[in-house]
N, C-alpha and C positions, 0 to 999 in steps of 0.2 A: 656526864653519862653516869647513870646509876643502875645497879642490877634490878632495882624495883621498877624501872622503866619497862621491863620485859615480863611483867607479871600479868596474869589474867585469871578471872574466876572460872573454875571448871568443875561441874558436878561430877562426883565420883562415878555415877552410873554411866557416864559417857566414856570411861576408860575401858577399852576393849579387853576382855579377859580371855577371849578365844578368837581364833581366826575365822574369817567368813567360810562358809561351806565350800565355796569355790573361790580361788585366788582372785580372779578378775571380776568378781561380782561385788565390787566395792563402789562406793561413791567417789567422785572426783570433784574437788573444788578448783575451778579455773580462775587464776588471778592474773589478769593482764599486767605486765610489769609497768607499762606506761600510764595506764589509767587507774588501776586498782579497783575496777568495777568487778567484783567477784561474781561468778556464775556457777550454779549448781549443775553438775553433769554426772553421767555414769562413766566408769573407767573406760569402757569401750569407745567413748567419744574422744579419747586421746588421738585416735586415728584421724579425726577431723581437725584437731588443734595443731598437729604436726603437718609439715609439707614435704614433698619430695626433695631430697637433698639434705634434709636434717639428719643429724647423727646423735643417737642416744649412747651414752657411755655408762656402763654398768661396773659394779664392783663384784669380782668373781671370788671373793673370800668365802671360805666354808667355815661355818660355826662348829666348833668342837664341843662335845658334851663334857664340859670342863669341871663340873661339880662332882666331887667324890665324897661319899659318906663313909666314914672310917671309925675305928675304935682304937683307943690308946691301950697300951699293954696293961695299964692299971684297970681297964674296963670301962672308962668313961668314953662318951661319944666325942667325935671330932669331925670336922668338915674341912675340906680343901677346895679352893677354887684355883685351878691351874691357869696362870695368865700367859706365860710365854716360856719357851725353852731357853736354857742357859748353856754355856759351853760345858762340855764334859758329861752331857746326858741328864743334867738336872733341870728343874723347872722352878721358876719364881711363882709363888702361890700366896693367896690370901688364906688365912686360917681362922677357924672358930672352934672352941674358944682360944683366944690368943694367949691367955695367961699360962695355960698348961703346956703349950707346945714350944718349949725352949730348945736350944741347941742340944742335939743328942737324943731327943725324944723319938721313940719309934712307935709307929701306928700301923695297923693292918687295915686293908681295904675291905669294906662290906662284909665284915666277919669272916674273911678268908685269911687264916693265919699264915698261909704260904705267900701272901702278897704283902710285903712289908715296906714301909717308907720311912726314911730317916730324915729328920730335920737337921740340916747341916749348917744353917746360918739364919740369924735373925737380923733384919735390916731396920734402919731408922724409921722407915715409913710403916713399920709393922708387918710387912710382908716377910715371907720365909723362902729360903732356898731349900728345896727338898730333892731327895734322890731315892730311887728304888734300891734296896739292898742287893748286893752282888749275887746272892743265891737265887734271886728271881730270874726266871727265864724270859719274862715279859718286858717290854718297853712301856713307857708312859702312853704312847698312842694305843698300844695293845690293851692296856688297863682301861683307858677311857672308852675304847670301843666296846668293851664288855660291861664295865661297871659305871661309866660316866653318865651324868644326867645333864640335860640342858640347863644352863643358868639363866632362867628367864628374868627379865627386869623386875625390880622391886615393886613396881606398880601393878604387876600381874599377881593378884592375891590368891594364887592356887599353886599346888605342887605341879612341877613339870611332869608330863606323861610321855609315853613312847611316841605318840603322834607328833609331838613338838619337834622331834628329830627330823621330821619331814616338813611340817608346816612353818617352822621357824628358819627354814633354809630356802634360799632363792633357787630358781632353776639354773642359775649361772654358777652356783657354788662348785668350785673346782680345786681350791687351794686351802688346805687346813690352816687354821691359825686364829680365827676370830672367837671372841667370847660372846659377842652380841651380833645379831644379824643386821646387815645393811637393809633396813626394812622397806625403803622405798622400792626395792626390787622385788618384794614379795608378791606384788600384784600381777606380775608378768607371767604369762603362760606360753607354751610352745605355739598355741594357736594365735595368740596375739602377736608373737614375734614373726610368724609367717605372714600375717596380715600387714604388719609394718614393713616388712621386706618387700612385699608385693606392691606397696605404695611407693617404694623408692626411698624408704627411711633406713639408713644403715645403723650398725651398732658396733661398739668397741668395748674393750675390757681394760680395767685397771685392777690392781689389788691393794686393798688396805685392810689389815687385820684389826677389826674393831676391838678395842680393849675395854676393860671394865671402867676405865676412867671416863668413858663417854657418859656414864650415869653420875659422875661426880658433881654434886651441886655447886653452884657458884655462891659462895658464902660471903665474899668480899662485897662491901657496899659499892665499890667501883669495879666493874668487871675487868678493867685493865689490870687490876691487881690479882686476878685469878691465876693460879698455877695450872696451865694447860697440860693435859696428859699427852704422853708420847705414844705414837702408833707406827707400826712398820708398814711400809708401802713398796710397791713396784710399779713404775710406769715404763712400759716396754717401747722399744724403737718402733715396733709394728703399730702400736696404738698412736704414737706421736705422728707417724707418717699418715695414718688414716685421718686423724684430726686435722692435720695440716692441709691435706687435699680437700677436705670438706670446707674448711674456711676459705681456701683459695677459690673454690667454686661458688662461694656465696651462701653455703649452707650454715645452719645454726648448730652449735654444740650444746646439747641438753644433758646435763649431769643428772643421773638417776641416783639421788641421795646426797646428803651432806658429805659423806665419806669421799665420794668422787670429786665433789667441789674442792675439798681440802687438798687432795692429791694434785689435781690439775693446777690449782692456784699456787701450791707450793712449788711446783716444777716449772712454772711459767716465769720467764725473766721480766724485767721492767719493760722490755720491748714487746712483750706478749708472746714471744716465741717459746714453745714447749721443747724441753730437752729430756730424753729418757734418763731415768734415775732409779736407784734402789737405795732405800735408807729409812729414816724415821722422820716424822714431822710432829711439831708442836704448834702448828699454825692455828691461831685463834682469829676468827674473822668477826669484826665488829662494825657497826655502822660508821661510815666514813671510808671504809676499805674500797679501793679501786679494783674491780674485777678485770682480769686480763685474759682468762681462758675459757669462760663459759658465756652462753647467751640465754640459757634457760635452765630450769631446775624442776625435777620431780622430787617430791618429798612427802613424808607423812606429817602429822601434826605433832608438835614437840612440847615437852614439859615446860611449865612456866619457869622463867628465870634461868633457863639452860643455855649453854654455849650454842646449842643447835638452833634454838629460837633466835638467838642473837645473829647467827650467820644468815638465816633466812631474812631477818629484818634488814641486814646490811644489803642484801640483794634486791629486795622489793620495797624497802622503806618501812620503818617501824610502825608508823600509824596505819599504813595500808595493811600490813600483816596482822596487827592486833585487831583491826576492824574485821578482817577476813575471819580471824579466830572467833570473834564475838558472833559473827554470822553463823559459823560452823556450830557453835554452842546452841544458838537459837534453833538451828535446823537439825539438831541432835545427830551430828556426825559422830563417828566412832574415833576415838583419839588414841594416839601413841602406836606402839610397835605392831599390834594386830589390827590397827584401825584403818580409816579411810585415807585417801591420797589427796595430794594437792599438786597442781601444775602451775608453775610461774613462768610465763613466756612473753 
């Protein structure tokens, strides 16, 4: 297996830079898992692809506006990307420029001299531990709510705007902690959820806080040598009970997004039984993996040579997936986070 096995040509103009005007007005590429005969659909046709008794599982993480523009005491510009909270009220962050932000450096947020942050540690991976100085009356969530900017993926070649705080958030978002959106869920609306429920299609929630590592490129020639990122998750007893009942009644479990796939597969034993759990996962799914917890998948189109494309290829077959991607390119589908959707059933 080589990382280059998961490459494909993609014209830059097919990378969606903005969301559709309406969430559910996207295209949907249906890929039957058994035959691989891709079919062009509209997203609303998902209602016809699912059957009563199926269960959709969504990620209810909420994306925080984790990017902070700052200024050093010396006057130079600095930028923080807050990744996750640490004990004691601090946060782990990526910084730019790294050279000047050494231990003890103090910076202020958005030219506000009263909101100061101290770099308390520099880690081997280049990240920093940062804390708000004691005289600040605000917490990091307070600061992010007022001054934070959405950290859009690197392939979106424009600055984030206020609208992204809504459009880059799913309607299920309830638990703060993600750096990036679980984008397969972006297409769903309350109207669609009502229609699904009316047809007898249930839904459940898991939480996985998508980290910046989801965009980390696979640079190793062999993807098995890739250092997979760690992400925080929670699978509740309620969701396990709901999924178990669906499977016992013969319904299908359809994961909405690769984040849901990773949580369910991480928490499923070799016997296929799900158990509630809270923790972190580094699960990397490659072709040859035996799926235990899901029967179908909703997903967006993924970056070439990414761990996400490898996961989808493991579920539906590498050649089938790549042929479906070639079809999507020919038909000018919109790719990546703000792009079109794919259903593998």
